C-alpha positions in Angstrom: 0.0 0.0 0.0 1.1 3.5 -0.6 1.6 6.0 2.3 -1.7 7.9 1.6 -3.7 4.7 1.7 -1.9 3.6 4.9 -2.7 6.9 6.6 -6.4 6.7 5.5 -6.8 3.2 7.0 -4.9 4.1 10.2 -6.5 4.0 13.6 -5.7 7.0 15.9 -5.6 6.5 19.6 -4.4 8.7 22.5 -0.9 8.0 24.0 0.8 8.9 27.3 4.4 8.4 28.4 6.8 9.1 31.2 10.3 10.0 30.1 12.5 10.7 33.0 10.5 13.0 35.2 8.2 14.3 32.5 4.8 13.3 31.5 4.2 13.5 27.7 0.9 13.1 25.8 0.1 12.6 22.2 -1.2 10.2 19.6 -0.5 6.7 18.3 -1.4 5.8 14.7 -1.8 2.1 14.2 -1.6 0.8 10.6 -3.2 -2.3 9.1 0.3 -3.9 8.5 0.8 -4.2 12.3 3.1 -1.2 12.5 2.5 2.2 14.1 3.8 5.8 14.7 3.9 7.6 18.0 4.1 11.3 18.5 4.5 12.7 22.0 5.0 16.2 23.4 5.3 17.7 26.9 3.1 20.4 28.2 6.0 22.3 29.9 8.1 25.1 28.5 11.1 22.9 28.0 9.3 21.4 25.0 10.4 17.8 25.1 9.0 15.8 22.2 9.4 12.2 21.1 8.7 10.2 18.0 8.4 6.5 17.8 7.8 3.7 15.4 6.5 0.3 16.5 6.1 -3.0 14.9 4.5 -6.2 16.2 6.9 -9.1 16.4 4.3 -11.6 17.8 0.5 -11.7 18.2 0.4 -9.4 21.2 3.9 -7.9 21.5 6.6 -6.0 19.7 9.2 -3.3 19.9 9.0 0.5 19.8 12.0 2.6 18.6 11.7 6.0 20.4 13.7 9.1 19.7 13.3 12.3 21.8 14.4 15.9 21.3 16.7 15.7 24.3 18.8 13.0 22.5 17.2 10.0 24.2 17.0 7.0 21.8 15.8 3.7 23.1 14.1 0.5 22.0 11.2 -0.5 24.2 9.3 -3.8 24.3 5.5 -3.4 24.3 2.5 -5.6 25.0 -0.9 -5.1 23.3 -3.8 -5.2 25.6 -6.3 -5.1 22.7 -6.5 -4.2 19.1 -5.8 -0.5 19.8 -4.3 -0.4 23.2 -1.1 -1.4 24.9 1.8 -0.5 27.1 5.6 -0.7 27.2 8.6 0.2 29.3 12.3 -0.1 29.7 13.4 -2.4 32.4 13.9 -0.3 35.5 11.0 2.0 34.4 12.9 5.1 33.4 10.7 5.3 30.2 7.2 3.9 29.9 4.3 4.5 27.6 0.7 3.5 26.9 -1.6 3.9 24.0 -5.4 3.6 23.7 -6.0 3.9 27.4 -7.7 6.7 29.4 -5.3 8.5 31.8 -6.8 6.8 34.8 -6.2 3.3 33.4 -2.8 4.3 31.9 -1.5 5.4 35.3 -1.3 1.7 36.3 1.1 0.9 33.5 3.3 4.1 33.7 6.3 4.2 36.0 7.0 7.4 38.0 10.6 8.0 39.1 11.6 7.3 42.7 10.1 10.0 45.0 7.5 11.1 42.4 4.0 10.0 41.7 1.5 10.3 38.8 -1.6 12.3 39.7 -4.8 12.3 37.6 -5.6 15.9 36.6 -8.9 16.1 34.7 -8.4 13.7 31.7 -4.6 13.7 31.8 -1.7 12.9 34.2 0.9 15.1 35.9 4.0 14.4 38.0 4.2 15.4 41.6 
């Protein structure tokens, strides 16, 4: 399929992530070929943003390559919870992400750094 057709058939779902001590939000596009694109941005003035591409390597799991504007580049394993939802993290929890989950549910899959906690604020999360 060409890129325009892939985008037209993509499913968009909300995404949340914790990168270091920052909470980022954005969107995951899931394509019919079992791949996806993640775009995240922070709400703070520092302007951290991250882009990722994922691919399924098994029925309910795969890998995400994530690159952030602060120079962070990692490969994260992820697990699908449903057709349009899932979560992933680095061992040790310094980076974690969810897609297709409301903030209240996502909080259970996201890892806050030591001494911090994720707090539900309306329909999003913030770090305290």
